[in-house]
N, C-alpha and C positions, 0 to 999 in steps of 0.2 A: 866817454864814447857814446853813452846812451842819449846824451843831449843833442847829438848830431842828427837823431831821427826826427823827421817831421811828424808831429802828432796828427796833422790833418790827413796823413796817408793811412791812418788806422782804419780798418774795416768796421762797418757799423756793428756787426754782430760779435765782434771781438774787442771792441774798444774798452769796455769796462775791465775785462781780463788783462788786456795789455796795459792799461793805466795802472792797475794794481801791481802788475809785474814790474813795470818800469819804476814806479814809485818805491817799491821795495828795494830795487837796485840802487836807487838814489839815496836811500837811507842806510844802506848796508855799509860795513867797513871795507867791502871790496869794490865799491863803486870807483870807476875810473874817471878822473878829471874833476872830482869833487872832494873837497876837504870835509871829512866827517864832522869836524868841529865847527864848520861854518854854518850856523843856524840860519843866518840871513839868506844864504844860498838855497837852503832847503825850503824856506818859506817862499822865496821867489819862484821856485819850481812848482810848488803846490799851487800858488796863486795863478801861475800860467795855465795849468790844466783846469782850474776851477772856472776860468773864463771861456773854455771851449764849450760848444753846444753839443754835448755828448748824449746821444739817445739813451733812454732807459735810466738815466741817472736820477736819483732821488725819488723816482716813482717807477714801478715796474709795469708801465703801461705802453711806453713807446710813442711813436708819432703817427703811425698808420692805423686808421680805423675803417673797416669796410662799411660802405653805405648799405643799409638794409633795403630789401625790396619794398616798394610802396604799393599798397593795395588800393587802387583807385576806384573810380566808378565803374563797376563791372558791366553795367548796361551800356555805357558809352563805349567801352572797349570790346564788346562782344558783337562782332559784325554778323555772326550767324543768327543770334537771337533777334537782332533788329531786322535782319533781312526776312526771316520767317514771318515775323509779325506783319511786316509791311506787305509781304506777298500774300498772306492768308486773310488778314482781317479786313473788313470793310474800312474804307478810308477814314470815316469819322470815328470809328471805334479805334483804329490805329492811333489817331492823333491823341485821343484821351488816354489810352493805355500807355503809349510811349511816353507821354508827359509824366504820368504817375511813376513809371519805372525809372525814368531818368532822375526824378526827384528822390525816389526811394534808393536808387543806387548810390547817390551821394550820401544819404543818411547811413546806409550800411557801411560805407567807407569811413565816414567821419565819426560815427558813434557806435553802431551795432557791432562792428568787428571787434572793437576793444572790449565791449561788454561780454561778447562771446568768449574771449580769452580769459576774462575774469571768472566765468563759469567753469572753465577748465581748471583754473588755479584754485578754485574753492568748491570742491565737490560736496555733495550732500552728506550729512551725518545722521546717525540714528542714536538717540538717547532713550533706551528702554525704560529706565527708572528715574524717578526724581531723587532728591537728596534724602528723602525719608523712606525710600524703599517702595514707593507706590509705582505701579506699572503705568507709564504715561505714553510710551512709544512715540516720543517726539521726533519728528522728521525735520531736521534743520537744513534749510536751503539758503543759498547766498542771496544777498541783495541784488546781485547781477542777474540771477535766475528769476527773481521776482520782477525785475525790470523788463526782462525779455517777455514775460507774460503781458505786461502793460503795453509794450510796443506791439506785440502780436495783435492785441485787441484794437489798438488805435489804427493800425495799418490794414485791418481786415484780412489778416493772414489766414483766417478760416472762413470768414463771412462772405467774401467776394462772390463765390459761385452760388451762394444761397440768396444773396441780395438780387442776383440775376439782372443787374443793370444792363448788361449787353447780351442778354439771352444766352445762346450756346457759347458765345465767345467769352463769357465771363469765366469759364473754366480755363481757357487758354491764358487769359489775363492772370488768373490766380496761380497757375503753374509757372508762368514766366516770372512772376514776382517771388514765388517760393524758391525758384532757382537762384535768385539774387540773395535771398535771405538765408537759406538753409545752411550753407557751409560757414556762415558767420554767426549763427544763432546760438552757439554754445549748446547744441543739441536740443534746444527748446522746440525745434522742428518736429521732434518725435511725439510729444504730447499733442502737438497741433495736427499731426497726421492721424492720430487716433481720434481726435476730436472731429476731424473732417469725416472719418469713417462712421462715427456715432451719429453725426448730423445726417449722413446719407441713409443710415438705418432708420432714424426717426422720420425722415422725410418720406420714405417709402412705406412706413408702417401705418396700417389703418388705425392702430391703437393711439397714435399721437393726438389725433383730434378729439378722442373720447376720454383720454386719461389726463387729468389736470397735471399730474407729476411729469408726464412726458412733454406736454406742451410748454410747461414752465421751463423744463430743462432745455428744450429746443431753443427757446428765446435766450437763455443764458449762454448756450454754446456758440451762438452766432452774434453775440453782442459785441459792439465796438466800444462799449464803456468798460474801462479796466476794472471798475468797482463791481460790475455785474457779470463780467466774462468768466465762464467756466471752461475747464478742460476735462477731457474724458480719458480714462484708461481702458485697456482691454485685458481682462484677466481670464485667459483661456488655458494657458499652459500649466500642466500639473506634472507630478514626478514621473509618470509613465511616458510622457512625451509631449512635444509641441505640435507637430503637424497632425499626428494621429489623435485628434480630439475625440473621435467616435469611441475608441476603446480606452483612451487615456483619461477620460473625465471620471473622477471618483467623488467629487463634491456632490453632496446631496441637498435637496431642497425639501424642507418640511412644511406642509401646508398649515396655515394659521386660520382661526375662525373668521377673521375679517377679510380673507381672500388673499392676503399677502403670504410671504414665505420667509423662513429663516434658513440661512445657508450654513452648512457645516462642511469644511474641507480644507485643503492645503493647496494654495496657489504657488507654484514653484518659481514662476518668472513673471512678475507683475510690473510692467514698465509704467512710468509716470505714476509712481505710488502717491505722489502729492496731488493727484488730480482731484477734482471736486466730485465726480461721479464716475461710474464705470459700468461696462457691460461684461458679463461673465457667463460661463456655462455651468450647469449643474443638472443632476438627475432628480426628478420628482419621485419621492418615495410614497408608497401607499400606507394604509393603516397598519399593515403587517411589517413594514420596514423594507419591502421589496421594491425593485425598480426594473425598468426595461433595459436590457443590455444593448450595446451597439449604438449607432447614431440615432436610432428611433427613440432612444430613451433620454436624449440630451436636449435640454431647453435653454433658451436665452433669458437672462435675468438682468434687471436694472437695479442698481443700488447707489445710494449716496455714501460717500466715504465717511463723512462725519454726521453725527446727530445734531439737532438744533443747538444743543448746549456746547458744541465744539469738541466733544469727545468722539473717539473712533467708534464706528458703527459695528461693534462686535468683531473687530479686527485686531489681531496682534501682529506686529512686525517682528518676524523672527530674526531676520538679518538683511542687510543690504548686500547685493551681489557685488563681488570683487571682480570686475570685468577687465578684459584687455583694453577696451576703449569705451567710448560713450560714458565716461566716468562722471560727466556733468549731470547725467540723468539718473534720478533715484529709481533703481530697480530692486525689488525686494521679494523675499519669500514671505508669504502671508498666511496666517492661520485664520480661517473664518469660523468663528464660534458663536453661532446664533446671529449672524448678520441679517438685518432686515432687508428684504428685497421684494421686487415686484416682477411678476412674470411679464416678459417683454416680447415673447413669440408665442405662437401656438405650441401647446405641449408636444414635445418630441420633434420640434422643427428648429432647434437651435443651430444645427449645422448649416442648413440652407440659409438661415438668417445671417450667417457670417459672410456669405458670398458678396453682396454689394459692398460690405466693409473691406473685404480683401481687395477688391478692385481699386478702391481708393488708397489703401495703405501700400499696396504694391506700386501704384503710380508714384506715391510719395517716395518710396524707396528708390525708384528709378530716377526721379528728378534729383534726389540727393546724390546719386552716383554721377549723373551728368554735371551737376553743379560743383561737386568736389573736383572733378576733372578740369572744369573751366577755371576754377579759382587757383588751383596749383599751377596751371599753365600760365595764367596771367602773372602770377608772382614770379615764376621761373623766367618768363620773358623779360620782365622788368629787371630782375637781378642780372640777367645776361648782359644788359646794357651798362651795368655798373661794376661787374666783377672783372678785374684785369688779371690776366694770367698768360704767361709765355709771350709777352710782348704786345698783347692787344686784348681788348675786351672779348669775353668769350662769345658774344653775339657775332663776332667776326671770325670765329673758328667754324668752318663748314660742318665738321662732324657734330658739333654741339647743336647747330641749327638743324641739321638733319634729324637729330633725336627729337627736338621740340616739334619739328614738322610732322613727324609720325604721331606724336601725341595729339597734335592739332587735328589730324585726320580722324582719329578715333573719337575725339571730343565732339567734333561737328556731327559725326554720325549718331552719337548717343543723344545729342541735343535734339536733332531732328526726329529721332524715334520717340523721345519723350513728348515733344510738342505735338506730333501727329496723334499720339494716343490721347493727349489732352483735348485735341479737336474732336476726336471720336466720342470721348466721355462727355464733353459739353453737349453734343448732339443727343447722346443717349439719355442723360439725366434731365434734359428739358423736353423729352418726348419728340424731338425732331429728327432722330436717327431713323434711317431705313432699316429694314430687317437685316440687310446685308451688312450695314455699318455696325449694328449691334453684335452680329456674329463675329465680325472682324475684330471688334474690341475684345470679345471673349477670348479669342485665341492669341491675340497680340499681348494681352496683359501679362501672362506668365513668361512669354518670350522676352518682353521688354524688361521685366524685373530681373530675370536670371542673367541675361547677357550684359546689361549695363553694369550690374554689380561686379561681374568679373572684370570688365573693362576698367572700372573705377579703381580697383585694387592695383592693377598693373600700372595704370597711368599715374596714380598718386605716388606709388613707389618710385617710378621713373622720375617723377617731379622732385622728390626729395633728393635723389641722386644728382639732379641738376644743380643743387646747392652745395655739392661736395659735403665736407664734414659738417657744415652748419645745418644740413638737412637732418642730421641725427641728434641735434642739440635741442633739448626741451625748451630752453628759454626763447627760441625763435618762434614757438607756436606751430612749427611744421610737423613734427612727429605725430602729434595728436590727430592730424588729418588721416594718416595711414592707419592708426589704431581704429579710428572711427569708421573708415572705409571698409575694414575687414568684416564688420557686422552686416554689411549690406547683402552679402551672399548667404547669410544665415537667417536673419529676421524675415518674416513673412514668407517662409518656405525656402529651403535650400535648393541648390541647382538641380539636384536629382529629383526632388519632390516636384518642382515646377516643371521639369521635363516630362514627368508622368502626367502632370496636370494638362499639358498640351495634348497628350494622347487621349486623356479623358474627355477633353472638349471635342475632339474629333469623333470619338465613339458616341458620346451623348447626343451629338447633333447629326448622327448618321453620315458623317463626312462632310456636312455642309460648311463647317468652319474652314476646313481645308480648301474646299472649292472657292469660297469667298476670298481666302488668302491669295490663291493663285490668280484669281481675276483681278484683284487689286494690284498685284505686282505686274502682271502682264499688261494691264491698261497703261500703267506708268511707262513701262519699257517700250511699248509700241509707239507712244507719243515721243519719247526721248530719242528713239532710233531715227527719227526724221532729221535730227540735228546734223549739220555739216561740220561741227567741231570734232576734229579727230579724237580728242581725249574722251569726249562723250560717246562717240560711236564705238570706241574701243570698250568703254565701260559697259555700254548696253549689250554689246556682243557677248561679253563674258557673263553678264547676268542672265541673258536669255539662254545661253548654253547651260549654265548651272541650273536654271529653272527646269529645263528639259530633263537634265540628269536626275534632278530631285523627283520629278513626277514619275520618271521611269523606275526609280528605286521604290517609290511608294506603290506603284502598280505591281511590281514583282513581289513586294513584301506581303501582299495579301495571302499568299500561299504559305507563308512562314509560320504564322501563329503568334499569339500574344507574347510569349517569352522572347521571341526574336525582336519584336518591336520595343519591348521594355528595355532590352539591352542596347538597342540602337537609339533610344529616345533622347539621350543627352546630345549625341552628335546630330540627330535630326533637329533638335531645338536650335543648336548653333547654326546649322545650315539655313534654317528658315529665318533666323535673326539676321544673318549676314545678307541674305537675298533681299529681305524687306528693307533693311537699312540702305543697301545699295540702290534700290529703286527710289527711295526718298532722296538720296544724294543726286541722282541723275535728274529727277524731277526738279530739284532745286537749281541744278546747273543750267537747265534750259529756260528758266524764267527770264523774262525780257530784261530785267535789271540785274541779272546774275553777273558775276565777275569772272575773269579767267581763272582765279584761284578756286572757284567753285567747281570748275571742270577738272582741275588738277586733283582736288580732293576726291571727286567721284572716281576718277581713273585709278588713283592709288588705293582706294578702298577695295576696288575690284581686282587688284593684283594679288590678293591673298587667295588661299584656298576657300572658295565660296561655298563649297559643298563637301565638308569633311565626312558626312555620313556615307557618301558614295565612295570617297577615297578609302575610308576605313573598312567599308564593306568589301572593297576590292582586296584589302590586305587580310581578310578573313577574321576580323575582330569579333564578328557576331556569330561565327560558326561554333559548333560544339568543341572543336579543337581550340578555337580562340578562347572560349570560356574556360576550358581546362587549363590552358596556359596562364590565364589571369589568376586562377586560384593557386596554381603551383607557385607562381612568382610571389604572390602575397603571403602564402603560408610557408615558404621556404625558410627553414631555420627556426620555425615556431616549435617550442618544446613539446606542446601537446598536439599530436597529430590527430586531426579530426577526420572522421569518415567522410 
């Protein structure tokens, strides 16, 4: 009876089970139509099934394998980046920059991307002792990590804005190139960011031209020769805190007869521990061992990590940090025990000396955010053309495309924000910025960093979801992007700290930064409002209305006091960021070579709540009752009731 069943009708996922079941029937004494003693019949039946093309037989792999996403030339595929550069740069500069980025985009795709994944697979290791018990504190990094350093030097990933080939546009070139490099760098972009910050410090410092150690270091930091190229760390954070360096710095500097210092302290979070040199904060102590408290007692110091003989410069690596992400990057707790150092700022002026470095590193943080968004979106888009589900490729499912489209709107807004800040920085660092442009850069920098960081986390998370289960699998290289993105809202100032920094910039400039901000947005919107394109007119109308609401809120808040503004600062920063990014999008959409898609992006960006500070003020979030409700909600159920 079993022989009358057509084997070809067996379903793919049950064929092996059915085969076993039917063969057992064939060999049992109860089989119908088969003589149990007929061995020739049994062999003939087995031979019949062995000739079938049965999936999963002999190898548990099957016949279907999903094509992986291809990461191509990110510059060629990034219409927003290309359009901004073509719109903004002088024609001859654009030709040179675009050619370099196109070449480099191909190198990232064909070479650097895989090296970056190797860095993720081979994180640094710390070997505190040798086989004989000697303290050696050997920091072992992978060959891929070392290769990234050489590539960074060759490609001028730090030197471009300091070579200044294209004047103020050199910084735009540098940021655009860094956006291609960053998410494929295996986090080598982090020491590069700090190296850029150190170069900015030395370029502005009057000590660089008079101190041979500083001028030598400056040459190493901007070298394109891999054998001469140095990277810099920034060792600021101590146990008491990261952002509050004024009260958190416990490291002391002991003056030496030759004018140098020896540092004694504990650096809690020292990124790029394998750097060649670093800048750090410490308090100079007097002959009685005393020091000045607060920010006025903190000075900046320069030190080289190793002595000429290759041993560490009075440094003990206590441990490598076990981080959620950025595992490729060696980050350590360090004990400074008589570390030789040189005073790099005026005594007691260490905190102000950080400011130009922060502008640079916060810009790097923001470009990393936008670059991660673009990379995950490019990969998700390619995957959507290859993944077949429910009868068609997922690029043909409107709901999936809608999700990618929303990610695209956010990504374009983030990119334009980063590139506009790069334009302003290029003008500022070459001395070509007007006073207004410098003030605008001051208030935009914390806004840029805090808002793009939040966008990156949500966009990269959504991007992983676009891959389904594969987005959660480490072998794909995708989950590491989300882990790495999470740090972007923490490093270089958390969202709340940066929101307060926005307020600080307004107060220290007596409101000038705020006035410059509104003049910049109003000018763009007045020009864009002349457009006859309905989508652009709609976007401009929404932005202008939100701008008026925001100004009204700020006018009314002057009678509320500092505590009110501090509570509203986060929503204020979000509102200012959304308004400014919207103005950039409509400016881009009215460009003569803009596409209809540019208008759609501007319109959709402006369909969100552009002024959450006004909305939440209307809900009473900043009132005494709102504050009381916040605390009650947070402490509800906490066992120790606080007064």
